[in-house]
C-alpha positions in Angstrom: 63.9 129.9 156.0 67.1 130.9 155.8 68.4 128.9 158.3 67.4 126.1 156.7 69.1 127.0 153.5 72.2 127.0 155.7 71.8 123.9 156.8 71.0 121.9 153.7 74.2 123.7 152.1 76.5 122.7 154.9 75.0 118.7 155.3 78.2 116.6 155.2 76.7 113.8 153.3 79.0 113.6 150.2 80.4 110.3 148.6 84.0 109.2 149.6 86.0 108.7 146.7 88.6 106.4 147.3 87.9 104.2 144.5 89.1 107.0 142.0 92.9 106.1 141.6 93.5 106.8 137.9 95.0 109.8 136.2 96.6 112.6 138.0 96.1 114.0 141.1 94.0 117.1 139.6 92.1 114.3 137.5 91.3 112.2 140.5 89.9 115.4 142.7 88.0 116.5 139.6 86.5 113.0 139.7 85.5 113.6 143.2 84.0 116.4 142.9 81.8 115.5 139.9 80.7 112.5 142.1 80.1 114.9 145.0 77.9 117.8 143.2 75.9 114.8 141.8 75.0 113.5 145.0 74.7 116.8 146.6 72.4 118.6 144.1 69.8 115.9 144.9 69.3 117.2 148.2 70.0 120.6 147.6 68.7 121.9 143.9 69.5 124.7 142.2 66.3 126.3 143.2 67.2 126.1 146.8 70.9 127.7 146.2 68.9 130.6 144.1 66.9 131.2 147.5 69.8 131.1 149.5 71.6 133.8 147.0 68.6 136.0 147.5 69.0 136.0 151.2 72.8 136.4 151.6 74.8 139.1 152.3 76.1 141.6 150.7 79.3 140.4 148.2 82.7 142.2 149.6 84.6 143.8 146.9 87.6 141.1 146.7 89.4 142.5 143.7 89.7 146.0 145.4 91.4 144.1 148.2 93.9 143.0 146.0 94.3 146.7 144.2 95.8 148.4 147.4 99.3 149.7 147.3 100.9 147.4 149.5 101.9 143.7 150.1 98.2 142.2 149.6 98.4 139.1 151.1 95.3 136.2 150.7 95.6 134.1 154.0 94.6 131.1 153.7 93.0 128.5 155.7 94.0 125.0 154.8 93.9 121.8 157.3 95.1 119.3 155.1 96.7 118.6 151.3 97.5 116.1 149.2 100.6 116.7 149.0 101.2 117.2 152.9 98.8 115.7 154.6 97.3 116.7 158.2 98.6 120.3 158.0 97.1 122.0 160.7 95.3 119.7 163.8 94.5 122.8 165.6 91.9 124.1 163.1 90.1 126.7 164.1 88.3 128.8 161.3 87.2 131.6 163.5 90.3 132.0 165.3 92.3 131.9 162.5 90.4 134.1 160.7 90.5 136.9 163.3 94.1 136.4 164.0 95.1 137.1 160.0 92.8 139.6 159.6 94.3 141.4 162.5 97.9 140.4 161.2 96.9 142.6 158.3 95.5 140.3 155.7 93.8 141.8 152.4 91.6 139.2 152.0 90.9 135.6 153.0 90.8 132.5 151.7 89.1 128.9 153.0 89.1 125.6 151.4 86.2 123.8 151.3 87.1 120.8 149.5 86.2 117.6 151.6 87.9 114.3 150.3 91.3 115.4 149.5 92.1 118.5 151.9 89.4 118.0 154.3 88.2 121.3 154.0 84.1 122.6 154.5 82.1 124.7 153.1 81.0 126.0 156.7 84.6 126.8 157.7 84.5 129.3 155.2 80.8 130.9 156.1 81.3 130.9 160.2 85.3 132.7 159.2 83.5 135.2 156.8 80.9 136.1 159.6 84.2 136.7 162.0 85.6 139.4 160.1 85.2 142.1 157.4 87.4 141.3 154.7 86.4 139.4 151.3 86.7 135.6 150.9 87.5 133.5 148.4 86.1 129.9 148.5 89.1 127.3 147.2 87.9 124.7 145.8 87.5 122.9 142.3 84.7 124.8 140.8 83.3 122.7 138.0 79.7 123.6 137.9 77.4 126.5 138.1 75.7 124.6 141.1 78.7 125.3 143.0 78.8 129.2 142.2 75.4 129.3 143.4 76.3 127.0 146.3 79.2 129.5 147.1 77.5 132.8 146.9 74.2 131.4 149.3 76.9 130.8 151.4 78.3 134.4 151.5 81.6 133.8 149.3 82.8 136.9 148.0 84.7 135.3 144.8 85.7 131.8 144.2 88.4 130.1 142.5 88.6 128.8 138.2 91.4 126.6 137.8 91.8 126.7 134.0 93.4 123.2 133.8 90.3 122.0 135.1 88.1 123.3 132.6 87.0 123.8 128.9 87.1 127.2 127.8 83.2 127.3 127.2 82.9 126.0 130.9 85.6 128.6 131.9 83.6 131.5 129.9 80.1 130.2 131.4 81.6 130.2 135.4 83.0 133.6 135.2 79.8 135.2 133.7 77.9 133.9 136.4 80.4 134.9 138.9 79.6 138.2 137.7 76.4 138.1 137.5 76.2 137.2 141.2 78.6 140.0 142.0 82.0 137.7 142.4 84.7 138.8 140.3 86.5 134.8 140.3 90.7 134.6 141.0 91.3 132.4 138.0 94.5 130.4 138.2 97.0 129.3 135.3 100.2 127.3 135.5 101.4 127.9 132.0 101.5 130.1 129.1 98.7 128.4 127.1 96.7 128.5 130.6 97.6 132.5 130.7 96.5 132.4 126.7 93.1 130.9 127.4 92.1 132.7 130.8 92.7 136.2 129.1 90.5 135.1 126.2 87.8 134.7 128.4 88.1 138.0 129.6 89.7 137.0 133.4 90.0 140.0 135.3 92.1 138.5 138.3 94.9 135.6 137.2 96.7 133.6 139.8 99.9 132.1 138.9 100.0 128.9 140.7 103.7 128.0 141.4 102.2 124.3 142.1 101.7 122.0 139.4 98.5 120.4 140.3 99.1 117.6 138.2 102.5 116.4 139.8 102.7 118.8 142.6 105.9 120.3 141.7 106.3 123.7 142.9 108.6 126.4 141.1 108.6 130.0 141.9 110.5 130.5 138.7 106.8 130.0 136.9 105.5 133.6 138.4 108.4 135.3 137.0 108.5 133.4 133.6 104.4 134.5 132.9 104.2 138.1 134.9 105.3 139.9 131.5 102.3 138.3 129.7 99.8 139.6 132.2 98.1 142.8 131.1 98.7 146.0 133.3 94.8 145.8 133.7 94.5 142.6 135.2 95.2 142.1 138.9 98.0 139.7 139.4 98.2 136.9 142.1 101.2 135.0 142.6 100.6 131.8 144.7 102.7 128.7 146.0 105.9 128.5 147.7 105.9 131.7 149.2 107.9 132.0 152.8 109.8 135.2 153.2 109.3 139.0 153.2 112.1 139.0 150.3 109.7 136.6 148.7 107.1 139.0 148.4 108.8 142.1 147.7 111.0 140.5 144.9 107.6 139.0 143.2 105.6 142.8 144.1 108.6 144.8 142.1 108.4 142.3 139.4 104.5 143.3 139.0 102.5 141.1 141.1 99.5 142.8 143.4 98.4 140.1 145.1 100.0 136.9 147.3 97.8 133.4 148.1 99.9 132.1 151.1 98.5 129.4 153.0 100.5 126.5 154.2 103.4 128.0 155.0 100.9 130.0 157.5 99.1 126.9 158.5 102.7 125.2 159.6 103.4 128.2 162.2 102.6 127.7 166.2 101.3 131.5 165.5 99.8 132.2 161.9 99.4 135.8 162.5 102.5 136.4 163.7 104.0 134.0 160.7 102.0 136.9 158.4 103.1 139.7 160.6 106.7 138.4 159.9 105.9 138.2 156.2 104.5 142.2 155.3 107.4 143.2 157.2 105.8 144.7 160.3 
């Protein structure tokens, strides 16, 4: 029965969303995600996912992995993106995961959004099964169904993008994640979004230097927001990081961890590139 649940979760029969032309990039992705969820839950109802969660492997401590006294890198497996198109043609989730773990990654992030990032939930499941690190499901989570789906697929954490959620939905998804043992990474881009994240009690705050509405990257955003992130929160810097010096400066500024995907995925040897970033 466990295999059957896994097979259902990983079925790739989601509708394409080429017709979603209006709004910002984030608007279009969220619109496509809503359509995909509506389609998928017809064949995989929440009751099936809840059973899958009971059979899931124990949760690995994502927050603890980001709290070490070191340069904690969440290495991201990303095949493609809206801004760059195809990033890595030879995309081998298991091989990449093993190499990045050996190179010193603190945790792994795996893109699972199909339409815009060419991701797949199976990539995350297979990568996690091959390593001992905690793994984040990187997606546009807008519905409790997706949180159940993430845990049933053995995710240890998941992403919540404040810009894509109402306060009520953000609080609901955060609470469900904790109920299932997964502390989510709550992503912000502005001071207003940071205020909203803190108001619902987020404990892991990610500052994304890439504006998902325009795709513009400004690393300065992290420096502008770090002072407003309470010491008791885990602060994660995301996007635009390319050197060991970037990491050491941001670590000195107060960041606990760094999410890096595109830079690593563009390199011939992502594991070697990670070692350079870590200064090893």
